[in-house]
C-alpha positions, 0 to 999 in steps of 0.5 A: 500500500502506498504511503499517505502523502503529507497533507496540510490545511491552509486558511486564507485570512485578511480584509475584504478586497486584498485579493484572497479569492483571487489568490485562491482561484490562482491556486485552484486552476491558475486563473484570474477574474478581473471582476470578483466579488467578496466571499460569503462563506468558505470554499476549499481546493487542494494543490500539490507541491513537490518538496525534495522529491516528495509530493505535499498536498496543500488544502487551501480554504478561502474565508470571508474577509468582511467583519460581520462574517468573521464568525463563519471562519472560526470553525475553520481554524480547527486542524489548520497547519498554517494561516496566510495573512493576506494584505494588499501591497498598494494599501498600507491600511490592510497590513495594519489591519492584520494585527486583529487577524493575528490576535484572532488566530492566536486566540482560536488556536491557543489550545492546538497541540501544534502551533499554527504557522503564521505567514504574511502574504503581500498580494498585488505585487504587480501594482505600485507598493505603498507598504514597505517590506520593513513594515511587514517584517516588523509586524511579522517579528512582533506577532511570531509570523515565520514567513513574509511573502510577496505575490501577484494573483493577477500575474501569478508571479511568486506563487510557485516559489511561495508554495514551495517555501510554505510546503517545505516549512510545513513538511520540515515541521512535520518530520521534526515532530515525528522524529522527536515524538513531541507531546507539546508545541515546539518553538522554532527560533526562526527569523521571518523570511522575506521573498520578493514576488509579484501578484497572482490573478483574481477570479471568482469560482466555486470549488470542491471541498477538500 
């Protein structure tokens, strides 16, 4: 019997308009919708990444970013291995708003056996940046986010590299837990990693649930 492929759950979070659904659709089928609408509810898709010759499956959940719908996402933190905290590079306010999302993630996952991997993702890198990399790195350091990435949902630039880094990080954490048979969360002493990427494409579509 073939060994079960490593599978990790990723949740997209962030304010409405930052392009979470566009990132989701770029991951799902490599497309972009110029005119997409705010999500209401949750969609899910699965994508595969090769890490050191091993196939890693990432199950990505797209959640609503509007404040009044936040209660819909709470149940989806359960069993999450990573959260992608998305902001818009042309809109510095969306980076500042991530602080409330990080606090919510910490509150919702405090009882988790394994600390969730927090990743800051700057979307729309194909547009003029109004948010400095230093500001994103400082927020990451303040809230224990281990990765800082830049991508473009519109062009797809940076998406492949971002997935490789995320999958590699999750696989390494999983292997380490198995080796050491940890019964409590391990604290990785890792400085935030910043990648320079461009923006993925936006498009709205329903998807199958993983």
